[in-house]
C-alpha positions as CSV (number, residue, x, y, z in Angstrom):
1,M,14.7,-14.4,0.9
2,Q,14.8,-10.8,2.1
3,S,11.9,-9.5,4.1
4,P,10.2,-6.3,3.5
5,R,10.3,-2.8,5.7
6,L,6.7,-2.2,7.2
7,N,5.6,1.4,7.5
8,Y,2.2,3.0,8.2
9,V,0.7,6.2,6.8
10,N,-2.3,8.0,8.6
11,C,-5.1,8.4,6.5
12,V,-8.4,10.2,6.5
13,S,-12.2,9.2,5.9
14,T,-15.4,10.7,7.0
15,A,-15.3,8.2,9.5
16,G,-12.1,9.1,11.1
17,V,-9.0,8.6,11.3
18,H,-7.0,5.1,10.0
19,R,-3.3,3.8,9.5
20,M,-2.7,2.3,6.0
21,A,0.1,-0.2,5.9
22,Y,2.8,-0.5,3.4
23,W,5.3,-3.0,2.8
24,E,8.6,-1.4,1.4
25,W,11.5,-2.8,-0.5
26,G,14.7,-1.6,-1.6
27,D,16.7,1.6,-1.0
28,P,14.4,4.1,1.2
29,D,16.3,7.0,-0.6
30,N,15.6,5.6,-4.2
31,D,13.3,8.7,-5.7
32,R,12.5,6.0,-8.2
33,I,8.9,4.4,-6.9
34,L,7.4,1.3,-8.1
35,L,3.5,1.3,-6.8
36,C,2.1,-1.8,-6.3
37,V,-1.6,-2.0,-5.5
38,H,-3.2,-5.5,-5.1
39,G,-6.7,-7.4,-5.6
40,L,-10.0,-7.2,-3.4
41,T,-9.1,-9.8,-0.6
42,R,-5.6,-9.8,-1.3
43,T,-2.6,-7.7,0.7
44,G,0.7,-6.0,-0.4
45,R,2.7,-8.9,0.5
46,D,1.4,-10.5,-2.6
47,F,3.7,-8.7,-5.1
48,D,7.2,-10.2,-2.6
49,D,8.8,-11.8,-5.3
50,I,8.3,-9.1,-8.0
51,A,9.2,-6.6,-5.9
52,L,12.7,-8.3,-4.6
53,A,13.0,-8.7,-8.4
54,M,12.8,-4.8,-9.0
55,S,14.1,-3.4,-5.5
56,G,17.8,-2.9,-7.4
57,E,16.1,-0.4,-9.9
58,Y,13.2,1.2,-7.8
59,R,12.2,1.7,-4.0
60,V,9.0,-0.7,-4.6
61,V,6.1,0.1,-2.1
62,C,3.2,-2.2,-1.8
63,P,0.3,-1.0,0.3
64,D,-2.2,-3.1,2.1
65,I,-5.3,-1.2,1.4
66,V,-7.4,-0.3,3.9
67,G,-9.6,-3.1,5.5
68,R,-7.0,-5.8,4.7
69,G,-3.7,-7.4,6.2
70,A,-1.7,-5.0,8.4
71,S,-4.1,-1.9,7.8
72,D,-7.0,-0.6,10.0
73,F,-10.2,-1.5,9.4
74,L,-12.9,1.3,8.9
75,L,-15.5,2.0,11.3
76,N,-18.2,2.4,8.2
77,P,-17.8,-0.3,6.0
78,S,-19.6,1.3,3.2
79,L,-16.2,3.5,2.7
80,Y,-14.9,0.6,1.2
81,A,-14.4,1.9,-2.1
82,V,-12.5,3.7,-4.7
83,P,-12.8,6.9,-3.8
84,Q,-11.3,6.2,-0.1
85,Y,-9.0,4.3,-1.6
86,M,-7.6,6.8,-4.1
87,S,-7.8,9.5,-1.5
88,D,-5.4,6.9,0.8
89,I,-3.2,6.6,-2.0
90,F,-2.7,9.9,-2.7
91,T,-1.4,10.2,1.1
92,L,0.7,7.8,1.0
93,L,2.6,9.3,-2.2
94,A,3.0,12.7,-0.3
95,R,4.4,10.7,2.4
96,I,6.8,8.8,0.2
97,N,7.8,11.6,-1.8
98,G,9.1,10.0,-5.2
99,K,9.9,11.5,-8.3
100,T,9.1,9.3,-10.8
101,L,6.0,7.1,-10.7
102,D,5.1,3.2,-11.9
103,W,2.4,1.1,-11.1
104,I,1.1,-2.5,-11.2
105,G,-2.3,-2.9,-10.3
106,T,-3.8,-6.6,-10.1
107,S,-7.4,-6.9,-10.3
108,M,-9.1,-4.0,-7.8
109,G,-5.3,-2.3,-7.9
110,G,-5.5,-1.8,-11.5
111,L,-9.1,-0.2,-11.6
112,I,-7.6,2.1,-8.8
113,G,-4.5,2.7,-11.3
114,M,-6.8,3.6,-14.0
115,V,-9.0,6.0,-11.9
116,F,-5.9,7.4,-10.4
117,A,-4.4,7.9,-14.1
118,G,-7.4,9.4,-15.3
119,L,-7.3,12.2,-12.2
120,V,-3.7,13.4,-12.6
121,H,-4.3,13.6,-16.6
122,N,-7.0,16.0,-16.0
123,A,-6.1,18.0,-12.9
124,D,-3.1,20.4,-11.8
125,L,-1.2,18.3,-9.4
126,Y,2.0,18.0,-7.6
127,I,2.9,15.8,-4.9
128,G,6.3,15.1,-3.4
129,N,9.4,15.6,-5.5
130,Q,7.9,15.2,-8.7
131,E,9.1,17.3,-11.4
132,P,6.5,19.0,-13.9
133,R,6.5,17.5,-17.1
134,H,6.1,20.7,-19.3
135,E,7.1,19.0,-22.8
136,D,4.3,16.7,-22.4
137,M,1.8,18.7,-21.0
138,P,2.4,22.6,-21.5
139,G,1.3,24.7,-18.9
140,K,0.7,21.9,-16.3
141,T,2.6,20.6,-13.3
142,G,1.7,16.8,-13.9
143,L,2.2,14.2,-11.2
144,A,2.7,11.7,-14.0
145,L,2.8,8.1,-14.3
146,N,5.3,6.8,-16.1
147,K,4.0,3.4,-17.0
148,L,1.2,1.5,-16.0
149,V,0.5,-2.4,-15.6
150,L,-2.9,-3.9,-15.3
151,N,-2.4,-7.3,-14.4
152,D,-6.0,-9.1,-15.7
153,V,-8.7,-6.1,-15.1
154,G,-9.6,-3.4,-17.5
155,P,-12.9,-1.0,-18.0
156,K,-15.3,-3.5,-19.1
157,I,-16.8,-5.1,-16.4
158,E,-18.0,-8.9,-16.7
159,L,-21.0,-9.0,-14.4
160,E,-20.8,-12.8,-14.1
161,S,-17.4,-12.2,-13.0
162,I,-18.0,-10.0,-10.5
163,R,-21.5,-12.1,-9.2
164,R,-18.9,-14.8,-9.1
165,I,-16.3,-12.9,-7.1
166,G,-19.4,-11.8,-4.8
167,T,-20.1,-15.5,-3.7
168,Y,-17.3,-15.9,-1.5
169,V,-16.4,-11.9,-0.7
170,G,-17.2,-11.7,3.0
171,Q,-17.2,-15.1,4.0
172,A,-15.1,-15.4,7.1
173,L,-12.4,-18.5,6.7
174,V,-11.2,-20.3,9.7
175,F,-8.8,-23.2,9.7
176,E,-7.4,-25.2,12.2
177,S,-3.8,-25.6,10.7
178,L,-1.7,-23.3,7.9
179,E,-1.8,-27.0,5.8
180,N,-5.5,-26.8,5.9
181,A,-5.3,-23.0,4.3
182,V,-2.8,-23.5,2.1
183,E,-4.9,-27.4,0.5
184,H,-8.0,-25.1,0.5
185,M,-6.2,-22.3,-1.4
186,K,-4.9,-25.0,-3.7
187,I,-8.8,-25.6,-4.7
188,N,-10.5,-22.4,-4.4
189,A,-7.7,-20.3,-6.0
190,A,-6.7,-22.5,-8.7
191,S,-7.5,-19.9,-11.2
192,F,-4.5,-18.1,-10.3
193,G,-2.3,-20.8,-12.1
194,P,0.5,-23.4,-11.6
195,L,2.3,-22.7,-8.4
196,N,4.9,-24.8,-6.5
197,D,4.3,-25.9,-2.9
198,Q,6.4,-23.3,-2.0
199,Q,4.5,-20.6,-3.8
200,W,1.2,-21.6,-2.6
201,L,2.0,-21.4,0.7
202,A,3.4,-17.2,0.6
203,F,0.3,-17.1,-1.6
204,T,-1.6,-18.3,1.5
205,K,0.5,-16.9,4.1
206,S,-0.1,-13.0,2.5
207,V,-3.9,-13.5,3.0
208,I,-4.5,-15.2,6.4
209,K,-3.3,-14.8,10.2
210,F,-3.1,-16.8,13.3
211,Q,-5.4,-15.1,15.7
212,D,-7.2,-16.9,19.0
213,N,-6.0,-20.5,17.9
214,A,-6.7,-20.4,14.3
215,W,-5.8,-19.4,10.9
216,K,-8.1,-16.7,9.6
217,S,-8.8,-14.2,6.9
218,H,-6.8,-11.1,7.2
219,Y,-9.3,-8.3,5.6
220,D,-12.6,-7.5,6.7
221,V,-15.7,-8.8,5.9
222,G,-17.5,-5.2,5.9
223,I,-15.8,-5.2,2.6
224,A,-18.6,-7.3,0.9
225,K,-20.9,-4.7,1.9
226,T,-20.1,-2.1,-0.6
227,F,-19.1,-5.0,-3.0
228,K,-22.2,-6.3,-3.2
229,E,-23.9,-3.2,-3.4
230,Q,-22.4,-2.5,-6.5
231,E,-23.8,-5.7,-8.3
232,N,-26.4,-4.5,-9.9
233,E,-26.0,-3.7,-13.6
234,G,-27.1,0.2,-13.6
235,A,-24.0,1.1,-11.2
236,L,-21.8,-1.5,-12.8
237,A,-22.6,0.4,-16.3
238,A,-21.6,3.7,-14.6
239,A,-18.5,2.5,-13.5
240,E,-17.6,1.1,-16.9
241,A,-18.5,4.5,-18.5
242,Y,-16.3,6.2,-16.2
243,L,-13.6,3.6,-16.0
244,W,-13.3,4.2,-20.1
245,R,-12.8,7.7,-20.1
246,S,-10.5,7.5,-17.7
247,Y,-8.4,4.8,-19.6
248,K,-8.5,6.6,-23.0
249,T,-6.8,9.9,-21.3
250,I,-3.7,7.5,-20.4
251,D,-0.8,8.9,-22.1
252,C,1.9,6.3,-20.1
253,P,2.8,3.2,-21.6
254,I,0.8,0.3,-20.7
255,L,1.1,-3.4,-20.2
256,I,-2.2,-5.3,-20.1
257,L,-1.3,-9.0,-18.6
258,R,-4.4,-11.2,-19.2
259,G,-4.7,-14.6,-17.9
260,E,-5.5,-17.0,-20.4
261,N,-8.8,-18.8,-19.0
262,S,-9.8,-15.3,-17.3
263,D,-13.4,-14.6,-17.1
264,L,-12.8,-11.0,-15.5
265,L,-10.9,-9.9,-18.5
266,S,-12.3,-11.3,-21.9
267,R,-10.0,-11.3,-25.3
268,E,-13.1,-8.7,-26.7
269,A,-12.5,-6.1,-23.9
270,V,-8.6,-6.4,-24.5
271,T,-8.9,-5.9,-28.2
272,Q,-11.2,-2.9,-27.1
273,M,-8.6,-1.7,-25.1
274,L,-5.8,-1.9,-27.6
275,E,-8.1,0.2,-30.2
276,Q,-9.1,2.8,-27.5
277,N,-5.4,3.7,-26.3
278,K,-2.8,3.1,-28.7
279,N,-0.3,3.2,-25.5
280,S,-1.2,-0.2,-24.8
281,Q,0.5,-3.6,-25.2
282,M,-1.0,-7.0,-24.3
283,V,0.4,-10.3,-23.2
284,E,-1.6,-13.8,-22.7
285,I,-0.4,-15.6,-19.5
286,P,-1.0,-19.4,-20.4
287,Q,-2.7,-21.7,-17.8
288,V,-4.1,-19.3,-15.8
289,G,-7.2,-17.3,-15.0
290,H,-8.2,-14.3,-12.9
291,A,-5.8,-13.4,-12.1
292,P,-1.7,-13.9,-12.6
293,T,0.2,-14.0,-9.4
294,L,3.3,-12.5,-10.7
295,M,5.3,-15.0,-8.5
296,P,6.6,-17.2,-11.4
297,D,9.6,-16.4,-13.2
298,T,8.3,-15.9,-16.6
299,Q,5.8,-13.4,-15.3
300,I,8.3,-11.6,-13.3
301,Q,10.5,-11.5,-16.4
302,T,7.7,-10.0,-18.7
303,V,6.9,-7.1,-16.2
304,R,10.8,-6.7,-15.7
305,E,11.2,-6.2,-19.4
306,F,8.5,-3.6,-19.8
307,L,9.1,-1.7,-17.0
308,L,12.7,-1.3,-17.8
309,S,12.5,-1.0,-21.5
């Protein structure tokens, strides 16, 4: 299997400067960009299989959101939130300098994608080599999103699911061996769906690293601070209202992937999403909870057909 190129971009926060890592597949001169943004405690390496499959048509860019993987940790953990992630994404897009942009967002990566889509719809933005879409938005030069894949996430926030995630976020994992780490993932991440042994190994290796004679979590446990501060119903209600406003304005084709057994994206929420934005369609992934890994061939083909149609 081919390996991606690892690059970095310097980003800023109120606490100073940090580096965001991004993994890149395909022709570096291809100005057709597919941006793949991972979930809360995952990394850009989650997308290795689908990135390889799409690298003939796209320059595929898979960032490690700050605080994860090969990216720096933030000095102020309260900044681990969508506004900082969004700022970093805009810096990354300016760096990679593409003409067209498609987006795959898993869980948190989909939330960031919805906010991004809402911002670029309501603002006069121009980044890199993007061409103005005068025929779509008269009088505006828009950094337009071509297609958006929301992987098991939507504007509706399920409080019980957030609380479930909160029970393990911030717990530092330490394993004596890689084999022990894989067995842990098979049990504790079973909701990601049926995977073969090779896929479970790749799934595990993308989120742990060998350090101080042990295999440890790759992410900053400080991420839990901001996440748990947002578990109260008032904060979630405000966030949900904002996400619905953003979602309704998305004017590109949207593919919603839902794990059949997902507790984060309910069927009722998907029905509402299909009603609120006529650009959307849904595919349900059987035998999977939160969230589909986009590793099995059938999942890759579903996304591939949508992006290239």
